Structure formats: structure tokens, C-alpha cells
Backbone as CSV, one residue per row, in Angstrom:
resi,resn,N_x,N_y,N_z,CA_x,CA_y,CA_z,C_x,C_y,C_z
1,MET,0.836,-1.161,0.164,-0.005,-0.078,0.176,0.883,1.195,0.023
2,GLU,0.530,2.163,-0.923,1.320,3.415,-0.998,0.863,4.052,0.305
3,LYS,2.044,4.916,0.853,1.950,5.893,2.125,1.453,7.245,1.416
4,LEU,0.652,7.793,2.520,0.177,9.083,2.288,0.681,10.106,3.398
5,ILE,1.715,10.497,3.436,2.450,11.097,4.422,1.916,12.503,5.020
6,SER,1.401,12.779,6.192,0.813,14.157,6.544,2.066,15.008,6.927
7,CYS,1.625,16.159,7.233,2.585,17.072,7.455,3.713,16.580,8.710
8,CYS,3.135,15.894,9.833,3.886,15.525,10.758,4.530,14.262,10.648
9,GLY,4.353,13.456,9.711,4.831,12.242,9.338,4.052,10.986,9.365
10,LEU,2.677,11.190,9.923,1.791,10.104,10.143,1.476,9.806,8.747
11,ASP,0.951,8.503,8.625,0.549,7.949,7.480,-1.018,7.917,7.201
12,CYS,-1.487,9.014,6.664,-2.971,9.134,6.256,-3.735,7.883,5.905
13,ALA,-2.783,7.071,4.959,-3.476,5.885,4.254,-3.873,4.642,5.191
14,VAL,-3.251,4.764,6.419,-3.679,3.698,7.290,-4.519,4.341,8.532
15,CYS,-4.881,5.498,8.580,-5.539,6.178,9.325,-6.944,5.546,9.395
16,ASN,-7.589,5.158,10.457,-9.091,4.687,10.360,-10.052,5.787,10.137
17,ALA,-9.864,6.925,10.391,-10.758,8.058,10.083,-10.711,8.102,8.423
18,ARG,-9.547,8.107,7.790,-9.623,8.458,6.433,-10.209,6.930,5.602
19,ILE,-9.894,5.897,6.252,-10.544,4.704,5.622,-11.862,4.654,5.807
20,ALA,-12.671,5.248,7.160,-14.036,5.127,7.364,-14.691,6.315,6.428
21,THR,-13.918,7.383,6.031,-14.483,8.379,5.180,-14.438,7.872,3.810
22,ILE,-13.290,7.274,3.204,-13.185,6.797,1.824,-14.381,5.638,1.540
23,ASN,-14.511,4.891,2.536,-15.466,3.465,2.522,-16.817,4.052,3.049
24,ASP,-17.166,5.095,3.411,-18.388,5.680,4.009,-18.780,4.502,4.972
25,ASP,-17.946,4.065,5.831,-18.082,2.933,6.910,-18.393,3.505,8.291
26,ASP,-19.680,3.547,8.616,-20.123,3.981,9.923,-19.564,3.292,11.037
27,ASN,-19.555,2.039,10.871,-19.097,1.025,11.870,-17.463,1.375,12.233
28,LEU,-16.817,1.658,11.351,-15.368,1.951,11.601,-15.559,3.458,12.107
29,ARG,-16.381,4.289,11.798,-16.459,5.713,12.395,-16.554,5.629,13.991
30,LYS,-17.685,4.642,14.280,-17.921,4.346,15.443,-16.901,3.643,16.466
31,ALA,-16.407,2.782,15.821,-15.165,2.090,16.638,-14.045,2.850,16.625
32,THR,-13.597,3.789,15.794,-12.687,4.794,15.757,-12.693,5.743,16.778
33,ALA,-14.070,6.379,16.858,-14.373,7.365,17.847,-14.127,6.744,19.247
34,GLU,-14.645,5.482,19.596,-14.624,4.950,20.912,-13.057,4.554,21.165
35,GLU,-12.377,4.199,20.366,-11.001,3.994,20.434,-10.159,5.361,20.691
36,TRP,-10.372,6.338,19.969,-9.750,7.828,20.254,-10.262,8.426,21.385
37,GLN,-11.486,8.148,21.933,-12.020,8.530,23.328,-11.069,8.182,24.352
38,LYS,-10.833,7.005,24.202,-10.006,6.392,25.460,-8.670,6.481,25.173
39,GLN,-7.899,6.542,24.012,-6.486,6.875,23.842,-6.024,8.079,23.973
40,PHE,-7.119,9.229,23.738,-6.730,10.534,23.857,-7.358,11.477,24.956
41,ASN,-7.981,10.411,25.760,-8.821,11.175,26.907,-9.625,12.234,26.282
42,ALA,-10.329,11.857,25.307,-11.289,12.935,24.718,-12.600,12.338,24.570
43,PRO,-13.434,12.442,25.455,-15.030,11.765,25.632,-15.798,12.333,24.627
44,THR,-15.482,13.615,23.845,-16.437,14.501,23.137,-16.238,13.899,21.650
45,ILE,-15.230,13.052,21.470,-15.046,12.549,20.018,-16.251,11.703,19.554
46,ALA,-17.142,12.100,18.724,-18.129,11.395,18.347,-18.035,10.703,16.990
47,PRO,-18.792,9.463,16.711,-18.303,8.875,15.564,-18.981,9.824,14.135
48,GLU,-19.760,10.708,14.282,-20.054,11.596,13.239,-18.990,12.518,12.831
49,THR,-18.023,12.661,13.781,-16.799,13.779,13.466,-15.587,12.953,12.872
50,ILE,-15.780,11.572,12.784,-14.615,10.837,12.105,-14.886,10.885,10.573
51,ASN,-14.348,11.749,9.968,-14.366,12.132,8.682,-13.257,12.890,8.299
52,CYS,-12.272,12.384,7.434,-10.908,12.951,6.855,-10.545,12.340,5.459
53,THR,-10.031,13.039,4.636,-9.495,12.484,3.673,-8.043,12.479,3.719
54,GLY,-7.407,13.158,4.664,-6.146,13.203,4.872,-5.531,14.614,4.896
55,CYS,-4.393,14.928,5.655,-3.991,16.113,6.055,-3.547,16.920,4.803
56,ARG,-3.014,16.215,3.838,-2.444,16.995,2.671,-3.206,16.836,1.365
57,VAL,-4.355,16.231,1.459,-5.323,15.910,0.524,-6.607,17.008,0.439
58,GLU,-7.000,17.441,-0.701,-8.357,18.110,-0.644,-9.457,17.433,-0.070
59,GLY,-10.257,17.993,0.649,-11.497,17.397,1.226,-11.444,17.717,2.833
60,VAL,-12.487,16.998,3.222,-12.819,17.128,4.739,-11.704,16.684,5.613
61,LYS,-11.587,17.171,6.783,-10.542,17.111,7.663,-11.210,16.903,9.140
62,PHE,-10.580,15.804,9.733,-10.933,15.717,11.300,-10.858,16.927,11.928
63,SER,-11.730,17.131,12.828,-11.580,18.580,13.448,-10.201,18.835,14.002
64,GLN,-9.465,18.003,14.610,-8.148,18.247,15.185,-7.193,18.553,14.092
65,CYS,-7.398,17.948,12.857,-6.376,18.189,11.930,-6.572,19.763,11.342
66,TYR,-7.928,20.149,11.444,-8.119,21.581,11.117,-7.285,22.758,12.019
67,GLN,-7.253,22.302,13.236,-6.571,22.972,14.329,-5.323,22.717,14.653
68,CYS,-4.660,21.761,13.820,-3.284,21.093,13.969,-2.242,22.287,14.049
69,GLU,-1.460,22.587,14.940,-0.480,23.577,15.043,0.810,23.175,14.110
70,ILE,1.236,21.859,14.045,2.032,21.360,13.132,1.775,21.783,11.654
71,ARG,0.495,21.304,11.396,0.021,21.606,9.923,-0.088,23.263,9.730
72,LYS,-0.401,24.013,10.677,-0.337,25.402,10.399,1.096,26.140,10.174
73,CYS,2.203,25.260,11.009,3.395,25.808,10.797,3.942,25.369,9.780
74,ALA,3.640,24.194,9.079,4.209,23.931,7.881,3.601,24.886,6.864
75,ASP,2.479,24.978,6.743,1.627,25.892,5.798,2.362,27.277,5.928
76,ASN,2.649,27.865,7.064,2.997,29.185,7.123,4.510,29.247,6.633
77,LYS,5.204,28.232,6.752,6.608,28.118,6.197,6.677,27.886,4.834
78,GLY,5.523,27.476,4.120,5.563,26.983,2.851,5.997,25.565,2.475
79,TYR,6.079,24.770,3.482,6.365,23.341,3.461,5.459,22.368,3.287
80,VAL,5.657,21.366,2.493,4.441,20.307,2.337,4.460,19.516,3.514
81,THR,5.570,19.214,4.041,5.702,18.480,5.324,6.899,18.855,6.310
82,CYS,7.043,18.383,7.501,8.157,18.871,8.356,9.396,18.430,7.761
83,ALA,9.506,17.291,6.817,10.665,16.879,6.354,11.595,17.983,5.944
84,GLU,10.648,19.117,5.242,11.654,20.230,4.571,12.049,21.186,5.584
85,CYS,11.847,21.017,6.929,12.316,21.986,7.728,13.501,21.479,8.484
86,SER,14.438,22.469,8.569,15.862,22.190,9.144,15.719,21.927,10.713
87,ASP,14.760,22.438,11.220,14.511,22.213,12.592,13.739,21.017,13.228
88,MET,13.250,20.244,11.990,12.669,18.929,12.415,13.202,18.233,13.596
89,GLU,14.269,17.993,13.755,14.741,16.951,14.742,14.764,17.474,16.219
90,THR,14.554,18.736,16.307,14.661,19.619,17.686,13.235,20.236,17.771
91,CYS,12.227,20.181,16.852,11.068,20.954,17.017,10.156,20.299,18.190
92,GLN,9.751,21.119,18.912,8.829,20.453,20.076,7.356,20.183,19.687
93,LEU,6.847,20.803,18.658,5.834,20.619,18.047,5.667,19.005,17.402
94,VAL,6.428,18.980,16.299,6.383,17.616,15.697,7.231,16.429,16.685
95,GLY,7.867,16.938,17.625,8.604,16.025,18.527,7.532,15.245,19.260
96,ALA,6.403,15.894,19.688,5.413,15.545,20.534,4.833,14.002,19.586
97,VAL,4.772,14.271,18.368,4.220,13.205,17.587,5.403,11.949,17.550
98,PHE,6.496,12.430,17.484,7.527,11.405,17.663,7.507,10.656,18.861
99,GLY,7.350,11.256,19.855,7.169,10.683,21.051,6.262,9.546,21.200
100,TYR,5.123,9.696,20.426,4.009,8.848,20.406,4.215,7.663,19.404
101,THR,5.030,7.981,18.243,5.211,7.165,17.213,6.632,7.441,16.387
102,GLN,7.533,6.590,16.649,8.610,7.036,15.937,8.409,6.574,14.372
103,GLU,7.547,5.951,13.942,7.205,5.658,12.512,7.108,7.127,11.555
104,ALA,6.423,7.973,12.444,6.163,9.385,11.702,7.642,10.059,11.511
105,ARG,8.431,9.996,12.355,9.891,10.446,12.261,10.636,9.837,10.916
106,LEU,10.578,8.542,10.840,11.163,7.733,9.948,10.518,8.009,8.660
107,ASN,9.132,8.120,8.556,8.444,8.655,7.313,8.844,9.968,6.739
108,LEU,8.998,11.006,7.762,9.554,12.140,7.293,11.152,12.038,6.798
109,LEU,12.078,11.326,7.408,13.177,11.113,7.052,13.465,10.413,5.861
110,SER,12.492,9.484,5.588,12.208,9.020,4.011,12.111,9.891,2.846
111,LEU,11.451,10.944,3.208,11.036,11.976,2.270,12.255,12.916,2.099
112,ARG,13.135,12.867,2.990,14.639,13.574,2.598,15.341,12.968,1.684
113,ASN,15.351,11.778,1.645,16.354,10.874,0.715,15.709,10.748,-0.675
């Protein structure tokens, strides 16, 4: 499967919000909302909010993606992803994502090569 790398390095192609949106899968929306409520201690995430086509793709975004400071930073600097930024390795914004999943960092590094 081809990767769809977000600004922060997450792979939108395997994100359940994107998969649910692309397949119009309400069961996956519900399961994702329940998982994210627990994972992110965010009881307000509802199944109807699980809609996203991907960070860098035209279309609907999950509410947190619209508000994402990393995405805003990349856009303000004219970057497609954080891979283009010389401060990526020391950045506290994207570093928070790397602390959650090193795959994001590796995805961004692969874009540099």
C-alpha cells in the first residue's frame, strides 16, 4: 500500500478516520471514535466527527487536523511536510508526535532521501 504522509509524518493511508471516510463506513467511524476517546482522553469525539481525506489531500479533515499547530506551521513556512524544515529534529511541535510514534519520524526522514 502506498503511503500518504501527513505534515507531521503520520501515514494517513492507514488512518481509520480516512479509511472510514473513503469507504463511508459508519461501523469503523464508531469504533474509531470509541478508540480515540480512550486513547486521547477525549470523550467528546463522536462517530459523526470521524471524517477525513488526509492532511495534505483536498477534502474534509478531522476537526483536530483543522486545528493542528504542526500543519499550520508547515503551511506558514511554505512546506509540504516537516521533512523540509531544518529544525525538524529539535522541534517540540512535531517532537510530540515522534514521542507517540517513531514511524512518523522515519516517514519524514524517508522523504528527505
